[in-house]
Chimera marker file (.cmm) of the C-alpha trace (Angstrom):
<marker_set name="trace">
<marker id="1" x="0.005" y="0.054" z="-0.020" r="1" g="1" b="0" radius="0.5"/>
<marker id="2" x="2.857" y="2.394" z="0.817" r="1" g="1" b="0" radius="0.5"/>
<marker id="3" x="4.381" y="1.776" z="-2.547" r="1" g="1" b="0" radius="0.5"/>
<marker id="4" x="1.395" y="3.026" z="-4.583" r="1" g="1" b="0" radius="0.5"/>
<marker id="5" x="1.360" y="6.385" z="-2.695" r="1" g="1" b="0" radius="0.5"/>
<marker id="6" x="3.032" y="9.108" z="-4.813" r="1" g="1" b="0" radius="0.5"/>
<marker id="7" x="4.530" y="11.624" z="-2.385" r="1" g="1" b="0" radius="0.5"/>
<marker id="8" x="5.273" y="14.064" z="-5.217" r="1" g="1" b="0" radius="0.5"/>
<marker id="9" x="1.498" y="14.596" z="-5.569" r="1" g="1" b="0" radius="0.5"/>
<marker id="10" x="-1.090" y="15.994" z="-3.219" r="1" g="1" b="0" radius="0.5"/>
<marker id="11" x="-4.802" y="15.344" z="-2.903" r="1" g="1" b="0" radius="0.5"/>
<marker id="12" x="-4.663" y="12.574" z="-4.006" r="1" g="1" b="0" radius="0.5"/>
<marker id="13" x="-1.135" y="11.373" z="-3.472" r="1" g="1" b="0" radius="0.5"/>
<marker id="14" x="-1.419" y="8.637" z="-6.090" r="1" g="1" b="0" radius="0.5"/>
<marker id="15" x="-1.101" y="8.180" z="-9.880" r="1" g="1" b="0" radius="0.5"/>
<marker id="16" x="-4.707" y="8.955" z="-10.987" r="1" g="1" b="0" radius="0.5"/>
<marker id="17" x="-4.040" y="7.605" z="-14.489" r="1" g="1" b="0" radius="0.5"/>
<marker id="18" x="-3.718" y="4.151" z="-12.868" r="1" g="1" b="0" radius="0.5"/>
<marker id="19" x="-5.997" y="4.559" z="-9.853" r="1" g="1" b="0" radius="0.5"/>
<marker id="20" x="-9.063" y="6.411" z="-10.941" r="1" g="1" b="0" radius="0.5"/>
<marker id="21" x="-11.818" y="7.800" z="-8.615" r="1" g="1" b="0" radius="0.5"/>
<marker id="22" x="-9.417" y="7.962" z="-5.605" r="1" g="1" b="0" radius="0.5"/>
<marker id="23" x="-10.698" y="9.757" z="-2.533" r="1" g="1" b="0" radius="0.5"/>
<marker id="24" x="-8.007" y="11.265" z="-0.313" r="1" g="1" b="0" radius="0.5"/>
<marker id="25" x="-8.692" y="9.323" z="2.846" r="1" g="1" b="0" radius="0.5"/>
<marker id="26" x="-6.583" y="7.341" z="5.263" r="1" g="1" b="0" radius="0.5"/>
<marker id="27" x="-6.377" y="3.561" z="4.436" r="1" g="1" b="0" radius="0.5"/>
<marker id="28" x="-5.347" y="0.755" z="6.597" r="1" g="1" b="0" radius="0.5"/>
<marker id="29" x="-2.260" y="-1.356" z="5.742" r="1" g="1" b="0" radius="0.5"/>
<marker id="30" x="-2.414" y="-5.072" z="6.612" r="1" g="1" b="0" radius="0.5"/>
<marker id="31" x="0.859" y="-4.664" z="8.503" r="1" g="1" b="0" radius="0.5"/>
<marker id="32" x="0.704" y="-4.807" z="12.250" r="1" g="1" b="0" radius="0.5"/>
<marker id="33" x="3.218" y="-2.819" z="14.224" r="1" g="1" b="0" radius="0.5"/>
<marker id="34" x="5.655" y="-5.111" z="16.069" r="1" g="1" b="0" radius="0.5"/>
<marker id="35" x="5.503" y="-4.678" z="19.774" r="1" g="1" b="0" radius="0.5"/>
<marker id="36" x="2.282" y="-2.567" z="19.731" r="1" g="1" b="0" radius="0.5"/>
<marker id="37" x="-0.513" y="-4.988" z="20.374" r="1" g="1" b="0" radius="0.5"/>
<marker id="38" x="-3.347" y="-2.812" z="18.899" r="1" g="1" b="0" radius="0.5"/>
<marker id="39" x="-1.256" y="-0.767" z="16.419" r="1" g="1" b="0" radius="0.5"/>
<marker id="40" x="-1.350" y="-0.886" z="12.713" r="1" g="1" b="0" radius="0.5"/>
<marker id="41" x="0.141" y="1.137" z="9.782" r="1" g="1" b="0" radius="0.5"/>
<marker id="42" x="-1.961" y="3.382" z="7.678" r="1" g="1" b="0" radius="0.5"/>
<marker id="43" x="-1.372" y="5.406" z="4.527" r="1" g="1" b="0" radius="0.5"/>
<marker id="44" x="-2.848" y="8.921" z="4.027" r="1" g="1" b="0" radius="0.5"/>
<marker id="45" x="-3.717" y="9.430" z="0.350" r="1" g="1" b="0" radius="0.5"/>
<marker id="46" x="-4.094" y="13.070" z="0.685" r="1" g="1" b="0" radius="0.5"/>
<marker id="47" x="-0.363" y="13.594" z="1.485" r="1" g="1" b="0" radius="0.5"/>
<marker id="48" x="1.176" y="10.151" z="0.943" r="1" g="1" b="0" radius="0.5"/>
<marker id="49" x="2.217" y="10.004" z="4.536" r="1" g="1" b="0" radius="0.5"/>
<marker id="50" x="2.504" y="6.831" z="6.578" r="1" g="1" b="0" radius="0.5"/>
<marker id="51" x="1.628" y="6.668" z="10.215" r="1" g="1" b="0" radius="0.5"/>
<marker id="52" x="0.366" y="4.279" z="12.756" r="1" g="1" b="0" radius="0.5"/>
<marker id="53" x="-2.907" y="4.173" z="14.573" r="1" g="1" b="0" radius="0.5"/>
<marker id="54" x="-4.733" y="2.115" z="17.103" r="1" g="1" b="0" radius="0.5"/>
<marker id="55" x="-6.604" y="-0.670" z="15.237" r="1" g="1" b="0" radius="0.5"/>
<marker id="56" x="-9.875" y="0.440" z="16.817" r="1" g="1" b="0" radius="0.5"/>
<marker id="57" x="-9.693" y="3.624" z="14.674" r="1" g="1" b="0" radius="0.5"/>
<marker id="58" x="-11.990" y="3.760" z="11.670" r="1" g="1" b="0" radius="0.5"/>
<marker id="59" x="-10.142" y="3.749" z="8.285" r="1" g="1" b="0" radius="0.5"/>
<marker id="60" x="-10.857" y="2.831" z="4.744" r="1" g="1" b="0" radius="0.5"/>
<marker id="61" x="-9.408" y="-0.195" z="3.035" r="1" g="1" b="0" radius="0.5"/>
<marker id="62" x="-7.971" y="-0.675" z="-0.431" r="1" g="1" b="0" radius="0.5"/>
<marker id="63" x="-7.273" y="-4.036" z="-1.928" r="1" g="1" b="0" radius="0.5"/>
<marker id="64" x="-3.703" y="-4.371" z="-3.327" r="1" g="1" b="0" radius="0.5"/>
<marker id="65" x="-1.446" y="-7.225" z="-4.226" r="1" g="1" b="0" radius="0.5"/>
<marker id="66" x="2.201" y="-7.755" z="-5.140" r="1" g="1" b="0" radius="0.5"/>
<marker id="67" x="2.961" y="-7.862" z="-8.911" r="1" g="1" b="0" radius="0.5"/>
<marker id="68" x="4.746" y="-11.164" z="-8.463" r="1" g="1" b="0" radius="0.5"/>
<link id1="1" id2="2" r="1" g="1" b="0" radius="0.2"/>
<link id1="2" id2="3" r="1" g="1" b="0" radius="0.2"/>
<link id1="3" id2="4" r="1" g="1" b="0" radius="0.2"/>
<link id1="4" id2="5" r="1" g="1" b="0" radius="0.2"/>
<link id1="5" id2="6" r="1" g="1" b="0" radius="0.2"/>
<link id1="6" id2="7" r="1" g="1" b="0" radius="0.2"/>
<link id1="7" id2="8" r="1" g="1" b="0" radius="0.2"/>
<link id1="8" id2="9" r="1" g="1" b="0" radius="0.2"/>
<link id1="9" id2="10" r="1" g="1" b="0" radius="0.2"/>
<link id1="10" id2="11" r="1" g="1" b="0" radius="0.2"/>
<link id1="11" id2="12" r="1" g="1" b="0" radius="0.2"/>
<link id1="12" id2="13" r="1" g="1" b="0" radius="0.2"/>
<link id1="13" id2="14" r="1" g="1" b="0" radius="0.2"/>
<link id1="14" id2="15" r="1" g="1" b="0" radius="0.2"/>
<link id1="15" id2="16" r="1" g="1" b="0" radius="0.2"/>
<link id1="16" id2="17" r="1" g="1" b="0" radius="0.2"/>
<link id1="17" id2="18" r="1" g="1" b="0" radius="0.2"/>
<link id1="18" id2="19" r="1" g="1" b="0" radius="0.2"/>
<link id1="19" id2="20" r="1" g="1" b="0" radius="0.2"/>
<link id1="20" id2="21" r="1" g="1" b="0" radius="0.2"/>
<link id1="21" id2="22" r="1" g="1" b="0" radius="0.2"/>
<link id1="22" id2="23" r="1" g="1" b="0" radius="0.2"/>
<link id1="23" id2="24" r="1" g="1" b="0" radius="0.2"/>
<link id1="24" id2="25" r="1" g="1" b="0" radius="0.2"/>
<link id1="25" id2="26" r="1" g="1" b="0" radius="0.2"/>
<link id1="26" id2="27" r="1" g="1" b="0" radius="0.2"/>
<link id1="27" id2="28" r="1" g="1" b="0" radius="0.2"/>
<link id1="28" id2="29" r="1" g="1" b="0" radius="0.2"/>
<link id1="29" id2="30" r="1" g="1" b="0" radius="0.2"/>
<link id1="30" id2="31" r="1" g="1" b="0" radius="0.2"/>
<link id1="31" id2="32" r="1" g="1" b="0" radius="0.2"/>
<link id1="32" id2="33" r="1" g="1" b="0" radius="0.2"/>
<link id1="33" id2="34" r="1" g="1" b="0" radius="0.2"/>
<link id1="34" id2="35" r="1" g="1" b="0" radius="0.2"/>
<link id1="35" id2="36" r="1" g="1" b="0" radius="0.2"/>
<link id1="36" id2="37" r="1" g="1" b="0" radius="0.2"/>
<link id1="37" id2="38" r="1" g="1" b="0" radius="0.2"/>
<link id1="38" id2="39" r="1" g="1" b="0" radius="0.2"/>
<link id1="39" id2="40" r="1" g="1" b="0" radius="0.2"/>
<link id1="40" id2="41" r="1" g="1" b="0" radius="0.2"/>
<link id1="41" id2="42" r="1" g="1" b="0" radius="0.2"/>
<link id1="42" id2="43" r="1" g="1" b="0" radius="0.2"/>
<link id1="43" id2="44" r="1" g="1" b="0" radius="0.2"/>
<link id1="44" id2="45" r="1" g="1" b="0" radius="0.2"/>
<link id1="45" id2="46" r="1" g="1" b="0" radius="0.2"/>
<link id1="46" id2="47" r="1" g="1" b="0" radius="0.2"/>
<link id1="47" id2="48" r="1" g="1" b="0" radius="0.2"/>
<link id1="48" id2="49" r="1" g="1" b="0" radius="0.2"/>
<link id1="49" id2="50" r="1" g="1" b="0" radius="0.2"/>
<link id1="50" id2="51" r="1" g="1" b="0" radius="0.2"/>
<link id1="51" id2="52" r="1" g="1" b="0" radius="0.2"/>
<link id1="52" id2="53" r="1" g="1" b="0" radius="0.2"/>
<link id1="53" id2="54" r="1" g="1" b="0" radius="0.2"/>
<link id1="54" id2="55" r="1" g="1" b="0" radius="0.2"/>
<link id1="55" id2="56" r="1" g="1" b="0" radius="0.2"/>
<link id1="56" id2="57" r="1" g="1" b="0" radius="0.2"/>
<link id1="57" id2="58" r="1" g="1" b="0" radius="0.2"/>
<link id1="58" id2="59" r="1" g="1" b="0" radius="0.2"/>
<link id1="59" id2="60" r="1" g="1" b="0" radius="0.2"/>
<link id1="60" id2="61" r="1" g="1" b="0" radius="0.2"/>
<link id1="61" id2="62" r="1" g="1" b="0" radius="0.2"/>
<link id1="62" id2="63" r="1" g="1" b="0" radius="0.2"/>
<link id1="63" id2="64" r="1" g="1" b="0" radius="0.2"/>
<link id1="64" id2="65" r="1" g="1" b="0" radius="0.2"/>
<link id1="65" id2="66" r="1" g="1" b="0" radius="0.2"/>
<link id1="66" id2="67" r="1" g="1" b="0" radius="0.2"/>
<link id1="67" id2="68" r="1" g="1" b="0" radius="0.2"/>
</marker_set>
């Protein structure tokens, strides 16, 4: 998820020729933070920033997969 964010763009921070109809919200990553029982990584598609939040926080989801 972090790899599809384009930090050179803003609102949305993503290539809109590939990902159309993107809304600049915060999306959950599937990656849990090691050592933080209720923590997970999220990606902000307004700015392209990556942060962590408590898993009880409401976030959007985006299905992605590895090219391999």
